[in-house]
C-alpha positions in Angstrom: -21.2 -55.3 -85.7 -18.4 -52.9 -83.9 -16.0 -55.4 -84.9 -17.2 -55.5 -88.4 -17.3 -52.0 -88.8 -13.9 -51.5 -87.4 -12.6 -54.2 -90.0 -14.7 -52.5 -92.9 -13.4 -48.9 -92.3 -9.6 -50.1 -91.8 -10.0 -51.8 -95.2 -11.9 -49.0 -97.2 -9.3 -46.3 -95.8 -6.2 -48.3 -95.8 -6.1 -49.9 -99.5 -6.8 -46.8 -101.5 -3.9 -45.1 -99.5 -1.5 -47.4 -100.2 -2.4 -47.9 -104.0 -1.9 -44.1 -104.2 1.3 -44.1 -102.1 2.5 -47.1 -104.3 1.8 -45.8 -107.7 3.7 -42.9 -106.9 6.6 -44.7 -105.8 6.8 -47.0 -108.5 6.2 -44.0 -111.4 9.2 -41.8 -109.6 11.6 -44.8 -109.2 10.7 -46.7 -112.4 9.9 -43.7 -114.8 11.4 -40.3 -113.6 15.0 -39.1 -113.4 14.8 -38.9 -109.2 18.4 -39.2 -107.9 19.2 -42.2 -106.8 15.8 -44.1 -108.2 17.3 -47.6 -107.3 18.2 -47.3 -103.9 14.6 -45.7 -103.4 13.2 -48.7 -104.8 15.1 -51.1 -102.8 14.3 -48.7 -99.3 10.5 -49.1 -100.8 10.5 -52.9 -100.5 12.4 -53.4 -97.6 9.6 -52.8 -94.7 8.3 -56.2 -95.8 11.4 -57.3 -93.7 10.0 -55.7 -90.8 6.8 -57.9 -89.3 3.6 -55.2 -88.9 3.8 -55.9 -84.8 7.3 -54.6 -84.9 5.9 -51.6 -87.0 3.0 -50.8 -84.6 5.4 -51.5 -81.3 8.0 -48.9 -83.1 5.4 -46.1 -83.4 3.5 -47.1 -79.9 7.0 -46.3 -78.2 7.3 -43.3 -80.1 3.9 -41.9 -79.9 2.1 -44.0 -76.7 -0.8 -42.3 -77.4 -1.3 -43.7 -80.8 -4.7 -45.6 -80.9 -7.3 -46.2 -82.7 -9.0 -46.2 -86.4 -6.5 -43.7 -88.2 -3.6 -45.2 -86.0 -4.5 -48.6 -87.7 -5.0 -47.1 -91.0 -1.3 -45.4 -90.6 0.5 -48.3 -89.5 -1.0 -50.9 -92.0 -0.4 -48.5 -94.7 3.3 -48.3 -93.5 3.7 -51.8 -93.3 1.8 -53.4 -96.2 1.9 -50.9 -99.1 5.0 -53.2 -100.7 2.8 -55.4 -101.9 1.3 -53.4 -103.8 4.1 -51.4 -104.7 6.4 -54.3 -106.2 4.1 -55.9 -108.8 3.2 -52.5 -109.7 7.0 -51.3 -110.2 7.5 -54.5 -112.1 4.6 -54.0 -114.4 6.0 -50.7 -115.3 9.2 -51.8 -116.1 8.0 -54.3 -118.5 5.2 -52.1 -120.3 6.0 -51.3 -124.2 7.1 -47.7 -124.4 5.4 -47.6 -128.2 2.0 -47.7 -126.7 3.0 -44.4 -124.8 4.5 -42.7 -127.3 1.9 -43.3 -129.8 -0.9 -42.0 -127.5 1.0 -39.1 -127.3 1.4 -39.0 -131.0 -2.1 -38.9 -131.2 -2.2 -35.5 -128.9 -2.3 -37.0 -125.4 -0.8 -34.9 -123.0 1.4 -36.6 -120.2 -1.4 -36.9 -117.5 -3.8 -38.3 -119.5 -1.2 -40.8 -121.0 -0.9 -42.3 -118.1 -4.6 -42.4 -116.9 -5.6 -43.7 -120.4 -2.4 -46.3 -121.5 -0.2 -46.4 -118.6 -2.7 -47.5 -115.4 -5.0 -49.6 -117.2 -2.2 -52.0 -117.9 -1.5 -52.1 -114.0 -5.0 -53.3 -113.6 -4.0 -56.9 -112.7 -1.1 -55.6 -110.6 -2.9 -53.4 -108.8 -5.7 -55.6 -108.1 -3.8 -58.6 -107.0 -1.6 -56.4 -104.4 -4.5 -54.8 -103.0 -6.1 -58.4 -102.5 -3.3 -59.0 -100.9 -3.4 -56.4 -98.5 -6.8 -56.3 -97.9 -6.4 -60.3 -96.8 -3.3 -58.9 -94.2 -5.7 -56.6 -93.2 -8.1 -59.2 -92.4 -5.7 -61.7 -90.9 -3.1 -59.1 -89.0 -3.2 -59.6 -84.9 0.2 -58.2 -83.3 -0.3 -54.7 -85.2 -3.8 -53.5 -84.0 -3.4 -55.5 -80.2 0.0 -52.7 -79.5 -2.3 -49.7 -80.9 -5.7 -51.0 -79.0 -7.6 -51.2 -82.1 -10.4 -54.3 -82.3 -10.9 -56.2 -85.6 -11.9 -59.6 -85.8 -8.5 -61.2 -85.9 -7.6 -59.4 -82.2 -11.4 -61.0 -80.7 -10.7 -64.5 -82.0 -7.2 -64.7 -80.7 -8.7 -63.5 -77.4 -11.4 -65.8 -77.5 -8.8 -68.6 -78.1 -6.7 -67.7 -75.3 -9.9 -68.1 -73.1 -11.5 -70.6 -73.9 -9.1 -72.7 -76.4 -11.0 -73.2 -79.8 -14.1 -71.8 -78.2 -17.4 -71.6 -80.2 -17.4 -67.8 -80.5 -13.7 -67.7 -81.7 -14.9 -70.5 -84.4 -18.4 -68.0 -85.3 -15.7 -65.3 -85.9 -13.7 -66.7 -88.0 -16.6 -67.7 -89.9 -17.4 -64.1 -90.5 -13.8 -63.4 -91.3 -14.0 -65.8 -94.2 -17.3 -64.3 -95.3 -15.5 -61.1 -95.4 -12.8 -62.7 -97.5 -15.2 -63.8 -100.1 -16.5 -60.1 -100.4 -12.5 -59.0 -101.4 -12.4 -61.9 -103.5 -15.4 -60.8 -105.1 -14.7 -57.2 -105.8 -11.3 -58.1 -107.2 -12.8 -60.0 -109.6 -15.2 -57.5 -110.8 -12.3 -55.0 -111.0 -9.9 -57.1 -112.5 -12.0 -57.9 -115.6 -10.7 -60.3 -118.3 -8.8 -58.2 -120.6 -5.6 -59.3 -122.4 -2.5 -58.0 -121.1 0.1 -59.5 -123.2 1.4 -58.9 -126.9 2.5 -61.5 -129.6 6.1 -59.9 -131.1 9.1 -58.5 -129.3 7.9 -54.6 -129.0 10.2 -52.0 -128.8 13.6 -53.2 -128.3 14.6 -50.3 -126.2 13.5 -49.4 -122.5 11.3 -46.0 -121.7 12.9 -43.0 -121.8 12.9 -41.5 -118.3 10.9 -38.0 -117.9 12.7 -35.1 -116.2 11.8 -33.8 -113.0 12.9 -30.4 -113.3 11.7 -28.2 -110.7 9.2 -30.9 -109.2 12.9 -33.1 -108.4 12.7 -31.6 -104.6 9.2 -31.8 -104.0 9.1 -35.4 -105.4 12.4 -36.5 -103.6 10.7 -36.0 -100.4 7.9 -38.5 -100.9 10.6 -41.5 -101.0 12.4 -39.8 -98.4 9.5 -39.4 -96.0 8.4 -42.9 -96.6 11.5 -44.5 -96.0 11.9 -42.2 -92.8 8.4 -43.1 -91.6 8.6 -47.2 -92.5 12.1 -47.7 -91.7 13.9 -44.9 -89.4 11.2 -44.9 -86.8 11.2 -48.8 -86.3 15.1 -48.7 -86.2 15.8 -45.7 -84.0 13.1 -47.2 -81.3 14.2 -51.0 -81.6 17.9 -49.4 -81.4 16.8 -47.2 -78.2 15.3 -50.2 -76.6 18.4 -52.8 -77.6 21.0 -50.4 -76.0 18.6 -49.9 -73.1 18.9 -53.6 -72.9 22.4 -53.7 -72.1 24.9 -56.6 -73.8 22.8 -59.1 -71.8 20.0 -59.2 -74.4 22.4 -60.2 -76.8 22.4 -63.9 -76.8 24.5 -65.0 -79.9 23.9 -68.8 -79.1 20.2 -68.5 -79.6 20.3 -65.9 -82.1 22.5 -68.2 -84.6 20.2 -71.2 -83.9 17.0 -69.1 -84.7 18.5 -67.8 -87.4 19.1 -70.8 -89.2 15.9 -72.5 -88.6 14.1 -69.5 -89.9 16.4 -69.0 -93.5 15.9 -73.1 -93.7 11.9 -72.9 -93.5 11.5 -69.7 -95.3 13.5 -71.3 -98.4 11.8 -74.5 -98.1 8.5 -73.2 -97.5 8.9 -70.2 -100.2 9.7 -72.8 -102.9 6.8 -75.2 -101.9 4.1 -72.7 -101.9 5.6 -70.9 -105.6 5.6 -74.9 -106.9 1.7 -74.8 -105.5 0.9 -72.0 -107.0 1.8 -72.4 -110.3 -1.0 -74.7 -111.6 -3.5 -72.3 -110.4 -1.8 -69.0 -111.7 -1.8 -70.9 -115.1 -5.4 -71.5 -115.0 -6.6 -68.5 -113.5 -5.0 -66.6 -116.8 -5.6 -69.6 -119.4 -8.9 -70.7 -118.8 -10.8 -68.2 -116.7 -14.4 -69.2 -115.9 -16.4 -70.0 -113.0 -15.1 -72.7 -111.5 -11.7 -71.3 -111.9 -12.5 -68.5 -109.8 -14.0 -70.5 -107.3 -11.2 -72.9 -107.1 -9.1 -69.8 -106.9 -11.1 -68.4 -103.8 -10.2 -71.4 -102.2 -6.3 -70.3 -102.5 -7.0 -66.8 -100.8 -9.2 -68.2 -97.4 -6.8 -69.2 -95.5 -5.0 -66.0 -95.9 -7.6 -64.1 -94.6 -7.7 -66.1 -91.1 -5.2 -65.6 -88.4 -1.9 -67.8 -88.2 -3.4 -69.4 -84.7 -6.9 -70.3 -86.8 -4.7 -72.2 -89.1 -2.4 -73.6 -86.6 -5.1 -75.2 -84.6 -6.9 -76.7 -87.4 -3.7 -78.5 -88.6 -3.3 -79.9 -84.9 -6.7 -81.3 -85.2 -6.5 -83.0 -88.5 -2.9 -84.4 -87.3 -4.4 -85.6 -83.9 -7.3 -87.2 -85.2 -6.2 -88.2 -88.5 -2.4 -88.3 -89.6 -0.6 -88.6 -85.9 2.7 -89.4 -87.4 2.7 -86.1 -89.0 1.8 -84.1 -85.7 4.3 -81.8 -84.9 7.0 -82.4 -87.8 8.8 -80.4 -90.4 5.8 -81.4 -93.1 3.2 -80.1 -91.3 4.5 -76.7 -90.5 6.2 -76.3 -94.1 2.4 -77.7 -95.3 0.7 -74.7 -92.5 3.5 -72.2 -94.4 2.1 -72.9 -98.2 -1.2 -72.4 -97.2 -0.8 -69.3 -95.2 1.0 -67.5 -98.0 0.2 -69.0 -101.2 -1.5 -65.9 -102.2 1.8 -64.0 -102.0 3.2 -66.6 -104.9 -0.3 -66.8 -106.7 -0.7 -62.9 -107.2 2.8 -62.6 -108.5 2.7 -65.3 -110.9 -0.7 -64.5 -111.9 0.3 -60.9 -113.2 3.9 -62.3 -114.9 1.8 -65.2 -116.9 -0.9 -62.5 -118.1 2.1 -61.0 -119.7 3.2 -64.0 -121.5 1.5 -64.5 -124.9 -0.5 -67.7 -125.1 0.5 -68.3 -128.6 4.2 -69.3 -127.7 2.9 -72.4 -126.1 0.9 -73.5 -129.0 3.9 -72.6 -131.5 6.0 -74.9 -129.5 3.0 -77.6 -129.0 2.9 -77.8 -132.9 6.5 -77.8 -133.2 6.6 -80.9 -131.5 7.2 -80.6 -127.7 5.1 -82.3 -125.0 2.6 -79.9 -123.3 4.3 -79.7 -120.0 7.9 -79.1 -122.2 6.2 -76.3 -123.9 5.1 -74.7 -120.9 8.3 -74.9 -119.4 10.4 -73.6 -122.6 8.1 -70.4 -122.5 5.4 -69.1 -120.1 7.2 -70.5 -117.1 10.6 -69.0 -118.3 8.9 -65.9 -119.3 7.1 -65.7 -116.0 10.0 -66.4 -113.7 10.6 -63.2 -112.6 7.1 -62.9 -110.9 7.8 -66.5 -109.4 11.2 -64.9 -107.9 9.6 -62.1 -106.6 6.8 -64.6 -105.1 8.9 -66.9 -103.7 10.5 -63.2 -101.6 7.6 -62.0 -100.5 6.8 -66.0 -99.4 10.0 -66.0 -97.7 9.7 -62.5 -96.0 6.0 -63.8 -94.8 7.8 -66.8 -93.3 10.5 -65.1 -91.5 8.0 -62.8 -90.0 5.2 -65.0 -88.8 
């Protein structure tokens, strides 16, 4: 019961804060004349390259008394808000400015235009990003161990360390899967089945950036303070410990070998996960229904489990059923694809939703086979989402 309360409070508090922060940062970097907005957009994504447990380690080194629920909320938002920022910023970049101009022409003020026109079109990106953040909060271990905040995942790993694949750990993992189903149900209800694509080229111009005027300095403080908390604290803390360790800690032979293996696994795993996510992402947009939602939910379950559960499951299967695959490159890539499939799926789904189905039908009517029609229209239009998904998967593999 205590673990369940901790987990629920963590998700309920951290996800809305991450949404508000991501929407504000995305609007400032994509829609305002904030000085250096392109640099701030890069800095808003950069925290993904830092493992969550490193964020926690840095903060606990800086503030030794940082423990409990609010410490978990703070570090969780800092570590995972880019999962929301990336799809929201991409959606803002692709919105047709004519819709906002029409709303303004009908007498709506800037805030009402944003609330009634812009925000509803960001729903798919917000829902997908929130689901990713929620799944990571369920599965994260190292972050909460450092700040001594107990969740289902920390209890699962403790059980595995004491009994190795014991009944208590499996029971806790089953409850974690149940929590995942609750998250998926909420996401499906909020997402709805609205259409986000339009036929035609839309306005052949970019959205005019809003002049901040006197609000420039207060608005400037938001991305600056966010970058300081997400990047400054880890770099300063880890740099201080590295300097304290001296030159002996820099083992370049081991570092170069580990870096090379990590990059190979990251690229191969990202490609595999993105290719595997494409059919499900297409079906979820083009043929929504109960069976589709059930199949899509299955892809998110593994993302809510700690890596140790996935690893032990793969070990069990390969030892008992497919022994030649035990401890092979294929098995670890397969595990990466399972764990990080939701990152690729969410990005692809948002991009495919903005690609009109009429283009596929037109290509088919002109004699293209179904797969070629899909390749020449929807897949090409969703390439930016696929690239973003691959980048997020590769970063996840790098940090795993």
